[in-house]
C-alpha positions in Angstrom: 0.0 0.0 0.0 1.4 3.4 -0.9 2.0 5.7 2.0 -0.3 8.7 1.4 2.4 11.1 2.7 4.3 10.4 -0.5 1.6 11.3 -2.8 -0.3 14.4 -1.6 2.3 16.9 -0.4 4.1 16.8 -3.8 0.9 16.6 -5.8 -0.4 20.0 -4.9 0.7 23.6 -5.1 3.2 24.8 -2.5 1.9 27.2 0.2 0.7 30.4 -1.4 3.3 33.1 -1.1 6.2 30.8 -1.8 6.4 32.5 -5.2 3.6 30.3 -6.6 2.3 32.0 -9.8 -1.3 30.7 -9.6 -2.7 30.6 -6.0 -3.9 33.7 -4.2 -1.5 34.8 -1.5 -1.9 33.3 1.9 -0.9 36.3 4.0 0.8 36.0 7.3 -1.7 36.5 10.2 -1.9 40.2 11.0 0.5 41.2 13.8 2.0 44.5 15.0 5.4 43.2 13.8 4.2 42.9 10.2 1.8 45.8 10.0 4.0 48.5 11.5 4.7 51.6 9.4 7.5 50.9 6.9 10.9 52.3 7.6 13.7 52.3 5.1 16.5 52.4 7.5 18.7 54.2 5.0 21.3 56.7 6.2 21.5 58.6 2.9 18.6 60.3 1.0 18.3 59.9 -2.8 19.1 63.5 -3.4 22.5 63.1 -1.7 23.3 60.2 -4.0 22.4 62.3 -7.0 24.8 65.0 -5.9 27.6 62.4 -5.4 27.0 61.2 -9.0 27.1 64.7 -10.4 30.2 65.6 -8.5 32.1 62.5 -9.6 31.1 62.9 -13.2 32.2 66.5 -13.2 35.6 65.6 -11.6 36.2 62.8 -14.2 35.5 65.3 -17.0 37.9 67.8 -15.3 40.6 65.1 -15.4 40.1 64.6 -19.1 37.9 61.6 -19.3 36.1 61.1 -22.6 33.2 59.3 -20.8 32.4 58.2 -17.3 29.8 56.4 -15.3 29.0 56.5 -11.6 26.8 54.4 -9.3 26.2 55.0 -5.6 24.4 52.5 -3.4 23.4 51.6 0.1 22.0 48.4 1.6 20.6 47.5 5.0 19.2 44.4 6.5 18.5 41.9 9.3 19.1 38.1 9.2 18.3 35.7 12.0 18.4 31.9 12.3 17.2 29.4 14.9 17.7 25.7 15.4 15.6 23.4 17.5 14.0 26.3 19.2 17.3 28.0 20.1 18.7 31.3 18.7 21.7 30.6 16.4 22.4 33.9 14.7 21.3 37.5 14.7 23.1 39.7 12.1 22.5 43.2 11.0 24.2 44.4 7.8 24.8 47.9 6.4 27.0 48.5 3.4 27.5 51.3 1.0 29.6 51.8 -2.2 30.5 54.2 -4.9 31.7 52.7 -8.2 33.3 54.9 -10.8 34.2 53.9 -14.4 36.3 56.2 -16.5 36.9 55.9 -20.3 39.9 57.4 -22.1 38.7 56.7 -25.7 38.5 52.9 -25.8 40.5 52.4 -22.6 38.6 51.7 -19.5 39.4 52.0 -15.8 37.2 51.2 -12.7 37.6 51.9 -9.0 35.3 51.9 -6.0 35.2 53.1 -2.4 32.9 52.9 0.6 34.0 56.3 1.8 31.6 59.1 0.5 33.8 62.0 1.5 34.8 64.5 -1.2 38.5 63.6 -0.8 37.8 59.8 -1.2 35.6 60.4 -4.2 38.3 62.4 -6.0 40.9 59.8 -5.1 38.7 57.1 -6.5 38.1 59.0 -9.8 41.8 59.6 -10.1 42.4 55.8 -9.6 40.0 54.9 -12.3 41.5 57.6 -14.6 45.0 56.2 -14.0 43.9 52.7 -14.8 42.2 53.8 -18.0 45.4 55.7 -19.1 47.6 52.7 -18.8 45.3 49.9 -19.9 45.2 48.5 -23.4 42.6 49.7 -25.8 39.5 47.5 -26.3 37.4 48.3 -29.4 34.3 47.0 -27.6 34.7 49.2 -24.5 32.5 52.2 -23.9 29.2 53.4 -22.5 26.0 52.2 -24.2 24.8 54.3 -27.2 22.5 57.1 -26.1 19.5 55.9 -28.1 19.6 52.6 -26.1 19.5 54.3 -22.7 16.6 54.9 -20.4 16.3 58.7 -20.4 13.8 61.0 -18.8 10.5 59.4 -17.5 11.7 55.9 -18.7 14.4 55.9 -16.0 11.9 56.7 -13.2 9.3 54.1 -14.0 7.8 52.8 -10.7 7.7 49.0 -10.6 6.5 48.7 -6.9 9.8 47.0 -5.8 10.3 48.7 -2.5 8.4 47.4 0.6 10.6 47.8 3.7 9.8 45.4 6.5 9.6 47.1 9.9 10.6 44.1 12.0 13.2 43.8 14.8 15.3 40.9 15.8 12.9 39.7 18.4 10.0 39.6 15.9 12.1 37.9 13.2 13.2 35.2 15.7 9.6 34.7 16.7 8.6 34.0 13.1 11.5 31.7 12.5 10.7 29.7 15.7 7.1 29.5 14.7 8.0 28.1 11.3 10.4 25.5 12.7 7.9 24.5 15.4 5.2 23.9 12.8 7.6 21.6 10.9 8.6 19.7 14.0 4.9 19.3 15.0 3.8 17.6 11.8 4.8 14.1 12.7 6.9 12.3 15.3 9.3 11.2 12.6 10.4 14.8 12.2 13.2 14.4 14.7 15.7 17.1 13.9 16.2 20.3 12.0 18.9 22.2 10.2 17.1 25.3 11.4 14.9 28.1 10.2 15.8 31.7 9.1 14.3 35.0 8.4 15.9 37.8 6.3 14.7 41.3 5.7 16.8 43.2 3.1 16.4 46.6 1.4 18.7 48.7 -0.7 18.7 51.8 -3.0 21.0 53.3 -5.5 21.4 56.1 -8.0 23.5 56.0 -11.2 24.5 58.3 -14.0 26.8 58.7 -16.9 28.3 61.4 -19.1 25.8 60.6 -22.0 22.8 61.8 -20.1 21.5 58.8 -18.2 20.3 59.4 -14.6 18.3 56.9 -12.7 17.9 54.9 -9.5 15.4 53.2 -7.2 14.9 51.4 -4.0 14.1 47.7 -3.7 13.5 45.1 -1.0 13.5 41.3 -0.7 12.4 39.3 2.3 12.5 35.6 3.0 11.7 32.8 5.4 13.1 29.3 5.2 13.2 26.0 7.1 15.0 22.6 6.7 13.5 19.8 8.8 15.0 16.3 9.0 12.8 13.2 9.1 14.0 9.8 10.4 12.5 6.4 11.0 14.1 3.2 12.5 14.9 0.5 10.0 16.6 -2.9 9.8 19.8 -1.2 8.6 19.8 1.7 11.1 17.9 5.0 11.0 16.6 6.2 7.7 17.1 10.0 7.6 16.0 12.4 5.0 16.2 16.2 4.7 14.1 18.6 2.7 13.5 22.4 2.9 11.1 25.1 1.8 11.0 28.8 1.7 9.0 31.9 0.9 10.5 35.0 -0.6 8.8 38.2 -1.7 9.4 41.9 -2.3 6.8 42.6 0.4 6.6 40.6 3.7 2.8 40.8 3.5 2.9 38.6 0.4 4.9 35.9 2.0 3.4 32.5 3.0 2.4 32.0 6.6 5.2 30.5 8.8 3.1 27.6 9.8 2.3 26.7 6.1 6.0 26.9 5.1 7.0 24.7 8.1 4.3 22.1 7.4 5.1 21.8 3.7 8.8 21.4 4.3 8.1 18.6 6.9 5.7 16.9 4.5 8.4 16.9 1.8 11.0 15.4 4.2 8.6 12.7 5.3 7.7 11.8 1.7 11.4 10.9 1.1 11.7 8.3 3.9 12.5 4.7 2.8 14.2 6.0 -0.3 15.6 3.3 -2.6 18.3 3.1 -5.3 17.1 2.0 -8.8 18.8 0.2 -11.6 20.5 2.0 -14.4 17.9 2.7 -17.2 16.7 5.2 -19.8 13.3 6.6 -19.0 11.2 9.8 -19.3 12.0 12.3 -16.5 9.6 14.8 -15.0 11.3 17.8 -13.3 9.3 19.4 -10.5 8.5 23.0 -11.3 10.9 24.4 -8.7 13.7 22.3 -10.1 12.8 22.9 -13.8 13.8 26.6 -13.5 17.4 25.3 -13.7 16.8 24.2 -17.2 15.6 27.7 -18.2 18.7 29.1 -16.4 20.9 26.8 -18.5 19.3 28.2 -21.7 20.0 31.8 -20.5 23.6 30.9 -19.8 24.0 29.4 -23.2 22.5 32.3 -25.0 24.2 35.1 -23.0 26.7 37.4 -24.7 29.7 36.3 -22.6 29.4 32.7 -23.6 28.6 33.5 -27.2 31.5 35.9 -28.0 33.9 33.6 -26.2 32.5 30.7 -28.4 31.9 28.6 -25.3 28.3 27.8 -25.8 26.6 24.7 -27.2 24.0 27.2 -28.7 26.5 29.2 -30.6 25.0 30.9 -33.7 21.5 29.8 -32.7 19.6 33.0 -33.6 16.7 32.1 -35.7 17.3 28.4 -35.1 14.9 25.8 -33.7 16.4 24.8 -30.3 13.2 23.9 -28.4 10.0 22.1 -29.6 7.5 24.1 -31.7 5.1 24.2 -28.8 7.5 26.0 -26.4 7.6 29.8 -26.0 9.8 31.9 -23.6 8.7 35.4 -22.8 10.5 38.1 -20.9 9.0 41.1 -19.2 11.2 43.4 -17.1 8.3 45.5 -15.9 6.2 43.0 -13.9 5.1 44.8 -10.7 7.0 43.5 -7.7 8.8 41.0 -9.9 12.1 39.5 -8.7 13.8 40.3 -12.0 12.0 43.7 -12.6 14.0 46.8 -13.5 13.3 49.9 -15.6 16.8 49.7 -16.9 19.8 47.4 -16.7 23.1 47.8 -14.9 24.4 50.1 -17.7 21.3 52.3 -17.8 19.9 50.6 -21.0 16.1 50.7 -21.2 14.5 47.3 -20.5 11.4 46.0 -22.3 9.1 43.0 -22.8 10.0 40.6 -25.6 9.7 37.1 -26.9 13.0 35.2 -26.3 11.8 32.0 -27.9 8.7 31.7 -30.1 7.6 28.3 -31.4 10.9 26.9 -30.2 12.9 29.3 -32.4 15.4 31.7 -30.8 14.3 35.3 -31.2 17.0 37.1 -29.1 20.1 36.7 -27.0 21.0 38.3 -23.6 23.5 41.0 -24.4 25.2 43.9 -22.6 26.6 46.7 -24.7 30.1 45.2 -24.5 29.1 41.7 -25.5 26.8 43.1 -28.2 29.8 45.0 -29.8 31.9 41.9 -29.6 29.2 40.1 -31.6 28.5 42.9 -34.0 25.0 43.3 -32.6 22.9 45.7 -30.5 22.5 45.5 -26.7 19.4 43.9 -25.5 19.5 45.6 -22.0 20.9 42.6 -20.1 23.9 43.9 -18.3 23.3 42.2 -15.0 21.5 39.2 -16.4 18.0 38.2 -17.5 14.8 39.7 -16.2 11.4 38.0 -15.5 11.2 34.9 -17.8 8.3 32.6 -18.3 8.5 29.3 -20.2 5.2 28.0 -21.5 3.8 25.3 -23.8 1.1 25.8 -26.3 -0.1 22.3 -25.4 -0.7 23.0 -21.7 -4.2 22.8 -20.5 -5.5 24.4 -17.3 -6.1 20.9 -15.9 -2.4 19.9 -16.3 -1.6 20.0 -12.6 1.1 17.8 -11.1 -1.1 14.7 -10.8 -1.9 15.1 -14.5 1.8 15.5 -15.3 2.6 12.3 -13.4 0.0 10.5 -15.6 1.8 11.9 -18.7 5.1 10.6 -17.3 3.4 7.2 -16.8 6.6 5.3 -16.0 9.8 7.0 -15.1 11.5 9.4 -12.7 10.0 12.4 -11.0 12.9 14.7 -9.8 12.5 17.0 -6.9 16.1 17.7 -6.1 19.3 18.2 -8.1 22.9 18.2 -6.7 26.3 19.1 -8.1 27.3 21.4 -11.0 27.7 18.9 -13.8 26.8 21.1 -16.8 29.3 21.7 -19.6 28.1 24.7 -21.5 30.6 24.2 -24.3 29.3 20.8 -25.3 25.9 20.8 -23.5 26.7 17.7 -21.6 24.5 17.4 -18.5 25.1 15.2 -15.4 23.6 15.9 -12.0 23.0 14.0 -8.8 19.3 13.6 -8.2 16.6 12.5 -5.8 12.9 12.1 -6.3 10.3 9.4 -6.9 9.8 6.4 -9.1 6.5 6.5 -11.0 4.5 3.6 -12.4 1.2 3.9 -14.3 1.2 7.6 -13.5 1.4 7.2 -9.7 4.2 7.7 -7.3 5.4 4.2 -6.1 8.4 5.0 -3.8 11.1 7.6 -3.2 14.5 7.3 -4.9 17.9 8.7 -4.0 21.6 8.3 -4.8 21.2 8.4 -8.6 22.6 10.5 -11.4 20.6 11.8 -14.4 22.5 12.5 -17.6 22.0 13.7 -21.1 22.8 16.6 -23.4 21.0 19.9 -23.0 20.6 20.2 -26.8 18.7 16.9 -26.8 16.9 17.6 -23.5 15.6 20.9 -24.8 14.3 19.3 -28.0 12.9 16.4 -25.9 10.5 18.6 -23.8 7.2 16.9 -24.4 5.0 18.7 -21.9 4.9 21.6 -19.4 2.6 21.6 -16.5 0.0 24.2 -15.5 1.6 24.1 -12.0 3.5 27.3 -12.7 6.0 28.3 -10.1 8.3 31.3 -9.8 11.9 30.5 -8.7 13.8 33.7 -8.5 12.9 35.5 -11.7 12.0 32.4 -13.7 8.4 31.1 -14.0 7.4 27.7 -15.4 5.5 24.5 -14.6 6.9 21.0 -14.2 8.7 19.9 -17.3 8.6 16.4 -18.9 11.5 15.3 -21.0 10.9 12.2 -23.1 14.1 10.3 -22.3 17.2 10.6 -20.1 19.9 8.3 -18.8 19.5 7.3 -15.1 22.7 5.9 -13.5 21.9 3.8 -10.4 22.7 0.3 -9.3 
């Protein structure tokens, strides 16, 4: 008889607020800690940052720089952790930085400082200027073209990214302990914990360059996580399994309830008890939605400017080529309100926008900064600093294609819920990762599996995507459902 604990925790949506893209948020219960008036905690107002930028640019010009760029930033935060009901760590962070880039024609120099005094600023500009004077020329070096920059109102677009959390260490510890206690209370077989943690972080910056760009904004990111350990006595000693879950949002009010996060993490750990090894085979593999984001991340890496101009990508010269099945689309939107990857402009001040990255499986665009674009003889796509909010979808997905439906499509094979190691070769596309999950027969979970390796080639894996679930989940800035790949190698016994 199948233990029900294996089937139902992993066959439903995670707690709302754990970046699920479908369910309505399950807000934390109202408490004075969460509903207190927001406080930024910043020591420097935005206007002061603006003045620092103007002063540094003016001094760079005075020294003879042909171009220059300046960014001033500040970050503050609180992080706490507990384990088995005891306080482990309370840490407050505060950092600030001024980065200055100076160009002498096509020679570039960069320097930074955490001292905002006038003397330190001038010394830093001189250091960047001296580096630029003596470095070798690089034909691709330089600021972005003015027509690509976010100028005027475009640089001040409000994407609702700043939601400071007015919480103190005592309140954060209370939430972490509540989350861990919820996990420990699910079942007597939850016998240990790697701990729970709460983090509240916020930052702001202002940047400008000599070609007219000026812009900056504040942002926040808060999280709660827990990692319980389940154990059960067996003939060969105790069977111990660990799993974890978290919730992370721009606003603490959108995070999942601590009790829900704790319970779900515990259910996941319990579902992995009595894991088995399996024999080496070739079968279809279903990636859980939270794990499948790594496949999309691999695609981004392979089509990013740095990999392409260095000719170190298995998707070299893939523009306009069919690299995914015809039913797959990838869309990017940098302007999603409260999105983890949202930004009105990239790290160089280039305007961001929505676009189709892949349409019908065909590559529509790369991820390029101004430097990598020049190296490739192309135009920047506004991706200095990486990709923005990405969503991978299938034209074959139906609203009813939840996780149980995807398991039925898998029929017989491996359902992966955890990947380990960094076994991805982006030059060849070879893929080999340690994995854990569940063996599936006739569309139903039969038993948990561990100590296996899944292997293939990303080029074949991408083309082998046969279905994408409606169980869409956002991991960082990437949103997609569970992904079914028609065949992979499983190395086991």
